[in-house]
C-alpha distance (Angstrom), angle and dihedral (degrees) to the residues before:
residue distance angle dihedral
M1 . . .
N2 3.79 . .
T3 3.72 116.6 .
S4 3.90 124.9 -150.8
S5 3.87 86.3 -102.1
D6 3.73 90.9 54.1
H7 3.79 92.2 48.8
H8 3.82 91.1 49.3
R9 3.87 91.2 50.3
D10 3.81 90.6 49.9
D11 3.75 91.1 49.0
L12 3.75 91.0 52.9
R13 3.84 91.4 50.0
Y14 3.74 90.7 53.3
A15 3.78 89.1 52.2
E16 3.81 91.2 47.5
Y17 3.82 87.3 49.1
V18 3.74 91.7 54.6
L19 3.93 90.6 47.2
G20 3.74 89.7 49.9
V21 3.73 98.2 -123.4
L22 3.79 99.7 123.4
D23 3.73 121.1 103.4
A24 3.84 119.3 -117.7
D25 3.87 96.6 -92.8
A26 3.89 93.3 47.7
R27 3.99 90.0 48.0
A28 3.75 88.1 51.3
L29 3.91 93.0 51.6
V30 3.75 90.7 47.6
E31 3.82 92.6 49.4
K32 3.85 88.3 49.2
E33 3.87 91.7 49.6
V34 3.74 90.6 48.3
A35 3.73 92.3 50.9
L36 3.75 93.9 51.2
D37 3.88 104.8 33.2
P38 3.86 121.3 56.6
R39 3.68 88.4 -159.3
A40 3.74 93.4 56.6
A41 3.81 89.3 47.2
A42 3.90 90.1 53.1
A43 3.86 90.8 47.8
L44 3.77 91.0 50.5
A45 3.78 92.1 47.0
M46 3.74 91.1 51.1
W47 3.80 91.3 53.7
Q48 3.84 92.3 46.0
Q49 3.88 87.7 54.6
T50 3.82 92.1 44.8
L51 3.72 99.4 44.6
G52 3.84 102.5 26.8
P53 3.75 96.1 79.8
L54 3.83 89.9 55.1
A55 3.91 88.7 68.1
E56 3.88 97.0 49.0
D57 3.76 97.0 87.1
I58 3.78 97.1 38.7
P59 3.75 114.6 95.6
A60 3.71 118.8 -133.7
V61 3.79 115.3 -102.4
A62 3.81 123.3 -164.8
P63 3.90 111.2 -136.4
A64 3.74 118.3 -118.9
D65 3.81 115.4 -100.3
H66 3.71 94.3 -108.5
V67 3.77 90.5 61.1
W68 3.87 92.2 64.8
A69 3.84 90.5 49.9
R70 3.83 90.7 60.7
């Protein structure tokens, strides 16, 4: 059974997914959840609608080579 705390933690993970700050393993887990659970898919879609417009006016910037080495 999911508690309110679990729901809040999941909701934050979906926001982090949309922002692109999760590591590869966490991203894969979110993608699996979204594929299997309509509620997860709806939560992710909500965050995409909410946070997506924030990135519209920000130009893409390629990270320096030393960033990838870390």
